[in-house]
C-alpha positions in Angstrom: 69.9 7.1 -32.3 70.5 11.2 -32.3 73.8 12.7 -34.1 75.7 15.6 -32.8 73.5 18.3 -34.4 70.4 16.6 -32.2 69.0 15.0 -35.4 68.0 11.6 -35.8 69.9 9.6 -37.7 68.2 7.9 -40.6 67.4 4.2 -40.4 68.7 1.4 -42.6 65.9 -0.8 -42.8 65.4 -4.6 -43.6 61.9 -5.3 -44.7 61.4 -9.2 -45.0 58.4 -11.5 -45.2 57.3 -12.7 -41.9 58.6 -15.7 -40.4 57.3 -17.8 -37.2 60.3 -16.5 -35.4 59.0 -13.1 -35.4 55.9 -14.0 -33.2 56.7 -12.9 -29.8 58.4 -9.9 -31.2 55.5 -8.8 -33.4 53.3 -9.6 -30.0 55.4 -7.7 -27.5 55.5 -4.4 -29.9 51.4 -4.7 -30.3 51.1 -4.6 -27.3 53.4 -2.0 -26.5 53.2 -0.1 -28.9 48.7 0.1 -28.5 49.4 1.0 -24.8 52.0 3.8 -25.5 51.0 5.5 -29.0 47.7 4.7 -28.9 46.8 6.3 -25.3 46.1 9.5 -26.4 43.1 8.8 -28.3 41.5 5.4 -26.3 40.9 5.0 -22.8 43.1 2.2 -20.9 39.6 0.1 -20.8 39.7 0.2 -24.5 43.8 -0.7 -24.9 43.6 -3.2 -22.8 40.3 -5.1 -24.8 42.4 -4.1 -28.3 46.1 -5.2 -26.8 45.4 -7.8 -24.1 48.6 -9.0 -22.6 48.6 -12.0 -22.9 47.7 -12.4 -27.4 46.6 -16.0 -28.5 49.7 -16.5 -30.6 48.7 -18.8 -32.5 45.4 -16.8 -33.8 48.0 -14.5 -35.1 50.5 -16.3 -36.8 47.9 -18.6 -39.1 46.0 -14.7 -39.3 49.7 -13.4 -40.3 50.7 -16.2 -42.7 47.4 -16.4 -44.3 48.2 -12.8 -45.6 51.2 -11.1 -46.9 53.2 -10.2 -44.1 56.2 -7.8 -43.5 58.5 -6.8 -41.0 60.9 -3.9 -40.7 64.3 -4.5 -38.8 66.8 -1.8 -37.8 69.6 -1.6 -35.2 68.9 -5.5 -34.3 65.7 -4.9 -33.3 61.8 -5.7 -34.7 60.8 -2.1 -35.4 57.4 -2.4 -37.4 55.1 -4.9 -38.7 51.9 -5.4 -41.2 50.1 -7.6 -43.1 47.7 -7.2 -46.4 45.2 -10.0 -47.1 44.7 -10.5 -51.1 41.3 -8.7 -51.5 43.4 -5.5 -50.6 42.5 -5.4 -47.1 45.2 -4.2 -44.9 44.9 -6.1 -41.5 47.4 -4.3 -39.5 50.6 -1.8 -39.1 52.4 -1.2 -36.2 55.6 0.3 -35.7 57.6 0.1 -32.2 56.5 2.9 -30.2 60.4 4.4 -29.7 61.0 4.6 -33.5 57.3 6.8 -34.9 58.1 9.0 -37.7 61.2 7.5 -38.9 59.2 6.5 -42.2 59.1 2.8 -41.6 55.3 2.9 -41.7 55.7 4.2 -44.8 58.4 2.0 -46.2 56.4 -1.4 -44.6 53.2 0.2 -46.4 54.8 0.8 -49.7 55.6 -2.6 -49.8 52.0 -3.9 -48.9 50.4 -2.1 -51.1 52.6 -3.4 -53.8 52.0 -6.8 -53.0 48.2 -7.1 -54.1 46.7 -6.0 -56.9 43.6 -5.1 -55.7 42.2 -1.9 -57.1 41.0 -0.7 -54.2 42.7 -1.4 -50.7 40.6 -1.2 -47.5 42.0 0.1 -44.1 40.3 -0.6 -40.7 42.6 2.7 -39.1 42.5 3.7 -35.5 41.8 7.6 -34.6 45.4 7.4 -34.4 46.4 6.3 -37.9 43.8 7.8 -39.4 45.4 11.0 -40.5 48.8 8.4 -42.2 46.1 6.6 -43.8 44.8 9.8 -45.4 48.3 10.9 -46.2 48.8 8.1 -48.4 45.7 8.8 -50.6 43.0 6.7 -48.5 39.8 8.6 -47.8 37.4 8.2 -44.9 34.1 5.6 -46.0 32.6 5.6 -42.7 33.5 5.9 -38.7 32.6 2.4 -37.3 32.1 1.5 -33.5 33.6 -1.6 -32.8 32.2 -3.6 -29.5 35.3 -6.1 -28.1 34.2 -7.8 -25.3 31.5 -5.5 -24.6 34.1 -2.0 -24.9 33.5 0.3 -28.1 36.1 1.5 -29.9 36.1 4.1 -32.4 37.8 3.3 -36.2 37.3 4.5 -39.7 36.7 2.6 -42.7 39.4 3.9 -45.2 39.6 2.8 -48.6 42.0 3.7 -51.2 41.4 3.5 -54.9 44.0 3.0 -57.1 44.1 2.1 -60.9 46.4 -1.3 -62.1 48.5 -1.6 -65.3 
């Protein structure tokens, strides 16, 4: 929402652990975000295999429960989500297409990274997300070509080394 000076109003975010009741909103946010935000870096065919209209919701639910998963809510809607495994692999981090560049990914990343004690954090970042992770101290280990249903997608294996107390 814009204030009278044309600036974005600060968001009041609620960050909390994932619950099963979040799943439908997560799947919708994932589809819409990938098909809009990532469209500048990937083809329509790549977007369709990455984020099909009908995801396997039970597979998603099991995966989110197996990790430390968090959602971000603001203005009554789910505006972001992410999850990280105990070994430090940040599996997913997505922000609603209409709430980009508002600090949501940073807030989610901060809470996810603090959930694990791994000395090395890793992520497979999309072309679109690479710069975000670089700003957070991750470095590219390698460029990868991932094949989904016969379609190749580029991403980057990235890592962040950290000292633990």
